[in-house]
N, C-alpha and C positions, 0 to 999 in steps of 0.2 A: 503493501502499499504505498511504496513511495513515490512523493510527486518528485520525480529525476527533474522534470523539465523546469520545474522551478528552484531545482537543489542552486546553491551557489556558495562562493568563499566570501564570507563575512570576517569583520572585526567587531567582537561584541560590546566593546568600548563603544565605537563611533559609530556604529551602523544602526539605527534608527529601529531597523526591524529587527535586529536582535539583541537589544536590550533587554537586559533580563531583570525582575522586577523586587521578588524577594522568592526564598525557597520555601514550597511547598512540602517537601519530604524528601530533603538531599544534605546535602554535607556542600559547608562554604570554610573550606582552612584553607588562606594565605591563595596562591591562585587557585588551589582548586576549588572547583563547583561542580560537584557529580549529585544526579537525583532529578526528581522533580520538580521545577520552576516556572513561577505565572510569569509573562512576559510585560514590558513597558506597555505596549499597544495592545495588550489584549493576550489573551489564549494561554497555551498551555507549550512546555515546552520539558523536551528528556536532554539531559546535558549531560556532557563527559570533558570539561574543559581541564586542563592541567596547566595550562600557560596561558599568557598575554598574546595577542597575537589573533593572526588568522586563525579561523576554524571553519569545517563545513556544517553548510545551512541545509537541513533537509524536511520542507514538510512534507506531510503523510494524509492518507486522505481521510484519515479518522483522528483528524481534529487537533492534533499538537504536531508540534518542531522539531526533529532532532538534531543537536547540535554539538558536534566533538573538535577535539583538538586532534590531530594528524599529522604527520612527517612532513606529507606531502599533498597538502589539501586539495588542489587542480587533478593532482595523477589520479588522489580516491576518488572523485567524483567522475571525472572519464572512465574509471576501472566501471564503477556502479554502473554507467551508463552500456557500457562497452557487456555487463555481462547479461545487461537487462533487453540490450537486443534480438 
C-alpha cells in the first residue's frame, strides 16, 4: 500500500510536509525518533529517523506516512520503485 509515485526525499527539519509535531507512541532520544508521530500539518507517521538531514518520505494508502533515515535515500526510493514495477 505504498504510494511510490508520491514518495520523495525530504529534510524533516525544513520540509513543512514532513515536520513532526509530537510522538503518539514512540521514542525521542537525541537524534533518534522512532515509532508513531503526529505530523504538524495533520495526519500520522511511522518514523525511524536516526540522524538529522535527508530521509525518505513514503505516503501510504492506509492514511499514514512512512519516514526513515537510510544511507542512500535516492537509491532506496529507486530500488523500491524498481521492485514495484
